[in-house]
Backbone as a chain_set.jsonl record, in Angstrom:
{"seq": "LFFFLFFLCVYPKSTAPTPISIPALDLKPSLKRNLRDYWQSKWDTHTQNKLHVIKPHLGHWPPVSKSRLTEVTLTRLRIGHTYTTHTHLLSGGDPPLCDKCGEALTVLHVLIQCKHLDTLRRQHFPLSYRQQIPLHPAMFVGREPLFSHKSLLAFLKEINNFHIIHPGIP", "coords": {"N": [[193.016, 46.508, 105.059], [192.098, 48.492, 107.067], [192.329, 47.957, 109.993], [195.191, 48.976, 109.462], [194.556, 51.503, 108.968], [193.525, 52.018, 111.613], [195.266, 51.908, 113.277], [197.926, 53.253, 112.227], [196.11, 55.951, 113.514], [195.755, 55.447, 116.179], [198.63, 55.158, 116.346], [200.843, 57.74, 116.025], [203.24, 58.239, 113.489], [204.914, 60.141, 114.636], [204.744, 59.891, 117.553], [205.382, 57.861, 120.904], [204.058, 54.92, 121.658], [201.519, 55.227, 123.541], [200.593, 54.738, 127.474], [198.189, 55.391, 128.009], [194.819, 54.631, 128.01], [192.799, 55.475, 124.675], [189.185, 56.575, 124.348], [187.134, 55.261, 121.99], [185.282, 57.215, 120.688], [186.964, 59.221, 120.514], [188.575, 58.457, 118.37], [187.347, 58.2, 116.409], [186.947, 60.489, 114.247], [189.912, 61.049, 113.309], [190.072, 58.546, 111.897], [188.085, 58.043, 110.43], [189.601, 60.947, 108.738], [191.833, 60.214, 107.939], [190.933, 57.141, 106.742], [188.832, 58.511, 104.154], [190.877, 60.085, 102.848], [192.66, 58.01, 102.364], [191.127, 57.268, 100.367], [191.1, 59.263, 98.671], [193.37, 59.507, 97.672], [193.319, 56.964, 96.514], [191.589, 57.373, 94.127], [192.988, 59.347, 92.74], [194.51, 58.402, 91.156], [193.309, 57.28, 89.279], [192.48, 58.225, 86.96], [191.47, 57.961, 83.997], [189.239, 57.584, 84.043], [185.536, 57.531, 83.404], [183.65, 58.813, 85.551], [185.761, 60.652, 86.839], [186.446, 62.849, 85.602], [184.301, 64.182, 85.798], [183.81, 64.955, 88.621], [186.28, 65.318, 90.443], [187.049, 65.72, 93.006], [186.333, 63.559, 96.0], [183.081, 63.06, 98.075], [180.144, 64.066, 99.574], [177.798, 65.272, 97.591], [175.552, 67.492, 97.126], [171.966, 67.342, 96.014], [170.606, 68.594, 92.892], [168.691, 69.374, 92.112], [164.883, 68.486, 92.721], [163.254, 66.926, 91.848], [163.177, 63.544, 91.565], [163.801, 61.609, 89.169], [165.059, 63.547, 87.118], [167.327, 63.995, 89.058], [168.499, 60.939, 88.833], [168.438, 61.184, 85.824], [170.671, 62.898, 85.412], [172.481, 61.78, 87.171], [173.227, 59.85, 85.802], [174.116, 60.327, 83.471], [176.555, 61.72, 84.098], [177.693, 59.273, 85.184], [178.323, 58.037, 82.291], [176.189, 55.593, 81.595], [173.928, 54.718, 80.036], [170.348, 54.389, 78.916], [170.629, 53.926, 75.933], [173.68, 54.077, 75.293], [174.132, 52.062, 76.265], [172.45, 49.489, 76.636], [173.113, 47.224, 74.603], [175.426, 45.59, 76.2], [173.3, 44.054, 77.689], [171.406, 43.084, 75.529], [173.611, 41.736, 74.374], [174.524, 42.733, 71.389], [175.647, 44.744, 69.071], [177.979, 47.76, 69.323], [176.247, 50.67, 69.828], [175.548, 53.263, 67.477], [176.131, 56.683, 66.552], [173.368, 57.782, 64.851], [173.957, 60.741, 63.327], [176.859, 60.97, 62.172], [178.024, 58.128, 62.603], [180.005, 57.907, 64.418], [181.145, 56.587, 67.653], [178.788, 55.637, 69.191], [178.575, 58.059, 72.707], [177.974, 58.857, 75.505], [179.729, 61.396, 76.075], [180.05, 62.288, 73.096], [177.623, 62.999, 72.383], [177.062, 65.17, 73.98], [179.466, 66.294, 73.295], [181.397, 66.274, 71.3], [179.957, 65.495, 68.868], [180.016, 66.569, 65.753], [177.32, 67.021, 64.493], [175.384, 67.534, 65.697], [175.846, 69.97, 67.024], [174.29, 72.613, 66.137], [171.912, 72.462, 67.329], [173.546, 72.59, 69.951], [174.632, 74.898, 70.116], [172.461, 76.244, 70.114], [170.824, 75.518, 72.685], [172.902, 75.841, 74.637], [174.164, 78.878, 74.508], [175.767, 80.372, 75.658], [178.866, 79.299, 75.971], [179.3, 79.118, 73.16], [179.237, 82.318, 72.71], [181.531, 83.198, 74.35], [183.29, 81.564, 73.302], [184.361, 79.334, 74.759], [185.531, 76.171, 75.616], [183.849, 73.255, 74.702], [183.276, 71.367, 77.945], [183.037, 68.039, 80.335], [182.068, 68.847, 82.96], [181.085, 71.133, 82.723], [178.333, 70.776, 81.939], [177.063, 68.76, 83.804], [178.463, 68.88, 85.429], [179.969, 69.559, 89.19], [179.265, 72.452, 90.299], [177.708, 73.145, 87.287], [177.977, 74.938, 84.243], [176.107, 74.957, 83.045], [172.411, 75.352, 83.292], [170.629, 72.4, 84.235], [167.677, 72.233, 83.177], [168.461, 72.969, 80.366], [169.946, 71.274, 79.894], [168.509, 68.92, 79.613], [166.605, 69.642, 78.247], [167.92, 69.824, 75.547], [168.863, 67.261, 75.304], [166.373, 66.258, 74.993], [165.134, 67.095, 72.917], [166.887, 65.408, 71.242], [165.972, 63.123, 69.611], [166.475, 60.251, 69.755], [167.718, 59.896, 71.622], [167.606, 58.323, 74.563], [168.264, 58.427, 77.983], [167.012, 56.858, 80.475], [165.194, 54.394, 79.781], [163.242, 53.932, 76.964], [160.632, 55.298, 77.359], [160.997, 57.41, 79.22], [163.225, 60.623, 77.807]], "CA": [[193.25, 48.235, 105.428], [190.803, 49.191, 108.285], [193.705, 48.209, 111.109], [196.084, 49.215, 109.254], [194.59, 52.944, 109.374], [193.34, 52.42, 112.486], [197.076, 51.764, 113.765], [198.09, 54.973, 112.477], [195.071, 57.087, 113.927], [195.889, 55.7, 117.562], [199.984, 55.299, 116.938], [201.381, 58.312, 114.846], [204.361, 58.221, 113.422], [205.861, 60.922, 115.641], [204.676, 59.725, 118.944], [205.955, 56.186, 121.653], [202.753, 54.703, 121.614], [201.098, 55.989, 125.444], [199.734, 53.561, 128.011], [196.814, 56.051, 128.021], [193.547, 54.443, 127.052], [191.706, 56.755, 124.452], [187.985, 56.301, 123.87], [186.825, 54.353, 120.637], [184.791, 58.492, 120.014], [187.989, 60.215, 120.723], [189.606, 58.094, 117.593], [186.317, 58.158, 114.995], [187.147, 61.655, 113.059], [190.931, 61.299, 112.98], [189.75, 57.753, 111.017], [187.196, 59.28, 108.927], [189.87, 61.605, 108.045], [192.5, 58.701, 107.568], [190.513, 56.931, 105.54], [188.967, 59.572, 103.775], [192.615, 60.854, 102.383], [193.613, 56.817, 101.282], [190.04, 56.804, 99.721], [191.148, 60.157, 97.502], [194.709, 59.051, 97.011], [193.34, 55.888, 95.53], [190.685, 57.816, 93.077], [193.618, 59.775, 92.045], [195.18, 57.379, 90.136], [192.384, 56.338, 88.569], [191.754, 59.308, 85.932], [190.705, 57.839, 82.457], [187.555, 57.178, 84.226], [184.782, 59.335, 83.038], [183.53, 60.656, 86.086], [187.188, 61.299, 87.56], [187.039, 64.318, 84.49], [183.495, 65.463, 86.464], [183.937, 64.519, 90.409], [187.881, 65.1, 90.964], [187.376, 65.163, 94.601], [184.922, 62.807, 96.26], [182.873, 63.908, 98.488], [179.285, 64.219, 98.923], [177.102, 66.305, 96.391], [174.157, 68.114, 97.092], [171.139, 67.535, 94.78], [170.816, 69.997, 92.079], [167.008, 69.094, 91.458], [163.91, 67.914, 93.84], [163.098, 65.548, 91.368], [164.052, 62.014, 91.33], [163.897, 61.418, 88.139], [165.792, 64.379, 87.242], [169.04, 63.546, 89.6], [169.033, 59.534, 88.477], [169.392, 61.02, 84.689], [172.196, 63.504, 86.047], [173.947, 60.35, 87.733], [173.537, 58.291, 84.348], [175.042, 60.971, 82.11], [178.049, 61.674, 84.752], [178.727, 58.092, 84.585], [178.116, 57.355, 81.279], [175.29, 54.501, 81.567], [172.573, 55.41, 79.548], [169.888, 53.288, 78.277], [171.059, 53.796, 74.785], [174.483, 53.565, 74.972], [174.198, 50.452, 77.143], [171.714, 48.095, 76.396], [173.572, 46.126, 73.951], [175.792, 44.784, 76.655], [172.401, 42.979, 77.908], [171.307, 42.15, 74.35], [174.766, 41.243, 73.223], [174.406, 43.104, 70.413], [177.062, 45.666, 68.784], [177.565, 48.876, 70.164], [175.419, 52.114, 68.655], [176.97, 54.536, 66.774], [175.71, 58.285, 66.165], [173.018, 58.409, 63.884], [173.882, 61.574, 62.114], [177.762, 60.425, 62.07], [178.39, 57.381, 62.044], [180.583, 57.334, 65.717], [180.392, 55.297, 68.426], [177.424, 56.977, 70.672], [178.547, 57.528, 73.682], [177.694, 60.509, 76.547], [180.572, 62.456, 75.601], [179.803, 62.029, 71.048], [176.96, 63.452, 72.482], [177.113, 66.652, 74.473], [180.693, 67.3, 73.106], [182.146, 65.482, 70.107], [179.407, 64.972, 67.154], [179.493, 67.73, 64.983], [176.003, 67.141, 63.227], [174.528, 68.089, 66.712], [176.631, 71.59, 67.051], [173.75, 73.779, 65.685], [171.244, 72.346, 68.413], [174.197, 72.657, 70.992], [174.23, 76.512, 69.811], [170.756, 77.1, 70.495], [170.383, 75.178, 74.166], [174.283, 76.694, 75.175], [174.711, 80.398, 73.313], [176.967, 81.077, 76.898], [179.817, 78.988, 75.183], [180.037, 79.847, 71.944], [179.616, 83.442, 72.446], [182.475, 83.332, 74.692], [184.143, 80.827, 72.832], [185.039, 78.321, 75.34], [185.798, 75.263, 75.192], [183.404, 72.305, 75.798], [184.416, 69.896, 79.12], [181.506, 67.755, 80.435], [181.945, 69.266, 83.407], [180.627, 72.293, 82.061], [177.152, 70.11, 81.901], [176.598, 67.746, 84.833], [179.75, 68.892, 86.999], [179.598, 70.195, 90.915], [178.717, 73.398, 89.422], [177.791, 73.067, 85.947], [178.093, 76.346, 83.571], [174.629, 74.71, 81.86], [171.254, 74.607, 83.978], [169.604, 71.023, 84.193], [166.991, 72.439, 82.224], [168.692, 73.123, 79.609], [170.607, 70.463, 78.996], [167.529, 68.056, 79.618], [165.901, 70.154, 77.135], [168.959, 69.653, 74.699], [168.532, 66.217, 75.513], [164.952, 65.99, 74.663], [165.508, 67.359, 71.353], [167.407, 64.511, 70.256], [164.578, 62.43, 69.889], [167.147, 58.93, 69.815], [168.404, 59.466, 73.048], [167.158, 57.563, 75.765], [168.518, 58.301, 79.268], [166.8, 55.411, 81.415], [164.69, 54.361, 78.917], [163.136, 54.452, 75.923], [159.883, 55.82, 77.588], [161.572, 58.716, 79.264], [164.388, 60.899, 77.127]], "C": [[192.426, 48.795, 106.71], [191.876, 49.369, 109.254], [194.649, 48.766, 111.051], [196.113, 51.453, 109.762], [194.43, 53.788, 110.948], [194.214, 52.335, 113.439], [197.551, 53.075, 113.47], [197.096, 55.952, 112.631], [196.064, 56.807, 115.576], [197.929, 55.578, 117.656], [200.578, 56.312, 115.815], [202.264, 58.193, 114.546], [205.525, 58.618, 114.097], [206.27, 60.986, 117.228], [204.881, 58.565, 119.211], [204.287, 56.175, 121.232], [202.596, 54.867, 123.71], [200.591, 54.742, 126.273], [198.711, 54.225, 128.463], [195.75, 54.906, 127.571], [193.429, 55.382, 127.038], [190.394, 55.957, 123.966], [188.025, 55.958, 122.662], [186.239, 56.253, 119.962], [186.181, 59.187, 119.612], [188.907, 59.707, 118.522], [188.616, 58.221, 116.061], [187.259, 59.355, 113.727], [188.636, 61.36, 112.588], [190.814, 60.104, 111.844], [189.61, 57.678, 110.153], [188.487, 60.046, 108.373], [190.781, 61.089, 107.089], [192.136, 58.143, 106.058], [189.889, 57.367, 104.335], [190.274, 60.061, 102.64], [192.658, 59.454, 101.597], [192.283, 56.693, 100.2], [190.596, 57.989, 98.215], [192.345, 59.934, 96.712], [194.278, 57.814, 96.014], [192.486, 56.658, 94.124], [191.663, 58.846, 92.407], [194.532, 59.063, 90.851], [194.167, 56.648, 89.311], [191.453, 57.682, 87.471], [191.741, 59.279, 84.825], [189.745, 57.26, 83.056], [186.941, 58.033, 84.258], [184.35, 59.993, 83.998], [184.526, 61.093, 87.188], [187.194, 62.786, 86.398], [185.751, 64.882, 85.176], [183.604, 65.192, 87.568], [185.092, 64.052, 90.604], [188.438, 64.647, 92.017], [186.157, 64.747, 95.422], [184.658, 63.183, 97.879], [180.939, 63.645, 98.731], [178.498, 65.906, 97.887], [175.967, 66.35, 96.397], [173.066, 67.67, 96.365], [171.0, 68.846, 93.971], [168.799, 69.751, 91.869], [166.134, 68.154, 92.277], [163.096, 66.313, 93.864], [164.075, 64.359, 91.058], [164.719, 61.904, 90.272], [164.977, 62.169, 87.422], [167.247, 64.004, 87.732], [168.896, 61.899, 89.086], [169.023, 59.927, 86.926], [170.585, 61.685, 84.786], [173.483, 62.836, 86.286], [173.999, 59.62, 86.562], [174.601, 58.786, 83.289], [176.117, 61.405, 83.078], [178.733, 60.385, 84.84], [178.779, 57.666, 83.893], [177.169, 56.56, 80.418], [174.662, 55.594, 81.079], [171.766, 54.334, 78.839], [170.368, 52.882, 76.736], [172.014, 53.326, 74.575], [174.787, 52.554, 75.479], [173.737, 49.197, 77.33], [172.187, 47.076, 75.086], [174.518, 45.284, 74.442], [174.35, 43.403, 77.38], [172.412, 42.808, 76.522], [172.011, 41.294, 73.637], [174.942, 41.582, 71.632], [175.586, 44.586, 69.838], [176.534, 47.051, 69.21], [176.393, 49.883, 69.05], [176.077, 52.595, 68.363], [175.424, 55.353, 66.547], [175.213, 57.877, 65.051], [173.078, 58.972, 62.576], [175.063, 61.572, 61.597], [178.346, 59.74, 62.006], [179.66, 56.646, 63.176], [180.494, 56.644, 66.421], [179.984, 56.328, 69.216], [177.821, 56.466, 72.075], [177.845, 59.255, 74.562], [177.978, 61.635, 75.918], [179.926, 63.025, 74.127], [178.773, 62.925, 71.927], [176.706, 64.856, 72.882], [178.347, 67.056, 74.026], [181.089, 67.21, 71.454], [181.084, 65.865, 69.076], [179.051, 66.749, 66.558], [178.715, 68.15, 63.881], [174.722, 68.039, 64.649], [175.325, 69.666, 67.635], [175.137, 72.04, 66.855], [172.81, 73.739, 67.011], [172.223, 72.822, 70.304], [174.461, 74.397, 70.925], [173.216, 77.587, 70.588], [170.271, 76.676, 71.915], [171.993, 76.119, 74.735], [174.955, 77.625, 74.7], [176.515, 79.921, 74.434], [178.517, 81.035, 76.113], [180.001, 78.961, 73.934], [180.211, 81.298, 72.252], [180.575, 83.708, 73.264], [183.41, 81.705, 74.624], [185.635, 79.817, 74.183], [184.521, 77.174, 75.26], [184.155, 73.446, 75.43], [183.932, 71.507, 76.616], [182.555, 69.459, 79.453], [181.427, 68.02, 82.38], [180.876, 70.466, 83.485], [178.429, 71.808, 82.097], [176.733, 69.857, 82.987], [177.877, 67.568, 85.773], [179.245, 69.481, 88.434], [179.131, 71.018, 91.156], [178.649, 73.679, 88.169], [177.353, 74.985, 85.709], [175.975, 76.166, 83.049], [173.351, 74.732, 83.306], [171.117, 72.756, 82.995], [169.067, 71.248, 82.778], [167.553, 72.371, 80.752], [169.172, 71.976, 78.87], [169.56, 69.055, 79.062], [166.91, 68.437, 78.261], [166.471, 69.722, 75.659], [169.154, 68.32, 74.481], [167.556, 65.094, 74.998], [164.449, 66.361, 73.188], [166.115, 66.46, 70.083], [166.498, 63.586, 70.293], [165.155, 60.762, 70.331], [167.65, 58.657, 70.767], [167.982, 59.353, 73.896], [168.563, 57.584, 76.788], [168.579, 56.738, 80.132], [166.38, 54.545, 80.516], [163.76, 54.378, 77.793], [161.439, 55.777, 76.276], [159.671, 57.338, 78.449], [162.982, 59.337, 78.517], [165.808, 61.118, 78.071]], "O": [[192.536, 50.004, 106.913], [192.379, 50.468, 109.484], [195.234, 49.182, 112.052], [196.877, 52.234, 110.33], [194.722, 54.893, 111.405], [193.876, 52.736, 114.553], [197.596, 53.953, 114.331], [197.172, 56.9, 111.85], [196.837, 57.64, 116.05], [198.533, 55.827, 118.699], [200.816, 55.819, 114.713], [202.837, 57.815, 115.568], [206.609, 58.053, 114.243], [207.165, 61.511, 117.89], [204.744, 57.778, 118.273], [203.569, 57.033, 120.718], [203.34, 54.664, 124.67], [200.188, 53.762, 125.647], [198.16, 53.704, 129.433], [196.097, 54.278, 126.571], [193.553, 56.238, 127.914], [190.466, 54.91, 123.323], [189.03, 56.332, 122.057], [186.719, 56.606, 118.885], [186.393, 59.631, 118.484], [189.524, 60.457, 117.765], [189.075, 58.31, 114.923], [187.938, 59.073, 112.74], [188.735, 61.402, 111.362], [191.361, 60.403, 110.782], [190.305, 57.408, 109.173], [188.554, 59.756, 107.178], [190.753, 61.282, 105.873], [192.564, 58.369, 104.926], [190.241, 56.755, 103.327], [189.983, 60.342, 101.477], [192.691, 59.497, 100.367], [192.463, 56.001, 99.198], [190.509, 57.649, 97.035], [192.454, 60.079, 95.494], [194.791, 57.68, 94.903], [192.955, 56.355, 93.027], [191.18, 59.316, 91.377], [195.049, 59.511, 89.827], [194.317, 55.544, 88.789], [190.25, 57.908, 87.338], [191.95, 60.339, 84.235], [189.324, 56.245, 82.501], [187.19, 59.117, 84.784], [184.348, 61.224, 84.003], [184.225, 61.731, 88.197], [188.042, 63.664, 86.555], [185.812, 66.107, 85.285], [182.406, 64.998, 87.367], [185.322, 62.872, 90.868], [189.382, 63.904, 92.283], [185.145, 65.441, 95.522], [185.512, 63.486, 98.712], [180.456, 62.919, 97.862], [178.79, 67.093, 97.74], [175.235, 65.526, 95.85], [173.745, 67.493, 95.354], [171.268, 69.965, 94.409], [168.045, 70.475, 91.219], [166.599, 67.045, 92.539], [162.697, 65.418, 94.61], [165.194, 64.257, 90.556], [165.942, 62.028, 90.199], [165.916, 61.462, 87.056], [168.175, 63.756, 86.961], [170.101, 61.777, 88.864], [169.632, 59.044, 86.321], [171.583, 61.161, 84.292], [174.669, 62.981, 85.989], [174.869, 58.764, 86.396], [175.452, 58.214, 82.607], [177.067, 61.427, 82.296], [179.941, 60.227, 84.666], [179.281, 56.555, 84.062], [177.095, 56.581, 79.19], [174.681, 56.792, 81.364], [172.351, 53.446, 78.219], [170.468, 51.707, 76.383], [172.026, 52.312, 73.877], [175.847, 52.033, 75.133], [174.216, 48.202, 77.872], [171.421, 46.179, 74.732], [174.81, 44.302, 73.76], [174.522, 42.188, 77.476], [173.471, 42.341, 76.104], [171.677, 40.484, 72.772], [175.42, 40.799, 70.812], [176.202, 45.233, 70.686], [175.387, 47.458, 69.397], [175.97, 49.713, 67.907], [177.245, 52.592, 68.754], [174.259, 54.973, 66.433], [175.976, 57.556, 64.139], [172.743, 58.57, 61.461], [175.039, 62.072, 60.473], [179.425, 59.981, 61.464], [180.154, 55.523, 63.079], [179.707, 55.737, 66.152], [180.459, 57.355, 69.7], [177.678, 55.359, 72.593], [177.437, 60.329, 74.118], [177.273, 62.511, 75.417], [179.362, 64.118, 74.087], [179.416, 63.92, 72.261], [176.156, 65.639, 72.108], [178.573, 68.243, 74.265], [181.003, 68.126, 70.635], [181.494, 66.736, 68.309], [178.251, 67.641, 66.838], [178.889, 68.921, 62.938], [173.732, 68.76, 64.532], [175.112, 70.076, 68.776], [174.578, 71.636, 67.875], [172.809, 74.716, 67.76], [171.725, 73.19, 71.368], [174.421, 74.995, 72.0], [173.124, 78.679, 71.148], [169.373, 77.354, 72.414], [171.786, 77.2, 75.285], [176.148, 77.502, 74.424], [177.633, 79.48, 74.167], [179.195, 81.996, 75.749], [181.16, 78.716, 73.602], [181.368, 81.687, 72.091], [180.805, 84.901, 73.066], [183.939, 81.024, 75.502], [186.853, 79.728, 74.341], [183.354, 76.956, 74.934], [183.857, 72.92, 76.503], [184.947, 70.883, 76.307], [181.484, 69.986, 79.153], [180.669, 67.284, 83.012], [179.973, 70.553, 84.317], [177.524, 72.623, 82.271], [175.917, 70.668, 83.423], [178.231, 66.652, 86.515], [178.07, 69.81, 88.597], [178.408, 70.974, 92.151], [179.484, 74.476, 87.742], [176.82, 75.84, 86.415], [175.058, 76.963, 82.85], [173.599, 74.025, 84.282], [171.353, 72.266, 81.891], [169.499, 70.846, 81.698], [166.961, 71.619, 79.978], [168.969, 71.687, 77.69], [169.994, 68.082, 78.445], [166.75, 67.642, 77.335], [165.728, 69.352, 74.751], [169.661, 68.058, 73.39], [167.649, 63.896, 74.728], [163.5, 65.889, 72.561], [166.038, 66.529, 68.856], [166.266, 63.233, 71.449], [164.472, 60.073, 71.088], [168.068, 57.535, 71.052], [167.762, 60.435, 74.44], [169.616, 56.995, 76.546], [169.47, 55.918, 80.36], [167.236, 53.69, 80.29], [163.379, 55.547, 77.849], [161.224, 56.796, 75.618], [158.714, 58.113, 78.425], [163.942, 58.571, 78.593], [166.881, 61.368, 77.522]]}, "num_chains": 1, "name": "protein.A"}
């Protein structure tokens, strides 16, 4: 793959190979751009991925907080891997169920789907309900979320049994 992309940078389709030697540093921006475009095209084929819903375009995301714990928590929520939802994979147990409604417990279920948590959602995210905006994961943990991470963390803290990192940290 690397050599293929390198070849595309050195010999574009519209020109014939030239006998002029090109310094490697001159190729670097073109190679980076082609590689980034290739990765994006591959990423665009994985639309069923949990993270793709939140991050459709690859690239650097600046941190939203100076707190490492907050950043780890938001990252875990973005990828859908939390202590509560994934401990069963290591322990060999059954997947967890929502103690409110009995459905499979996932980040998406807690943030959006569980009807029993609607009252709490209305308290912590009133704008969505006032404006009658349907909830979407990107509103909570996207690049430019509609809700502050502080209100999201307060909502999760109020759900006592949903631990993101481990039981000692909500």
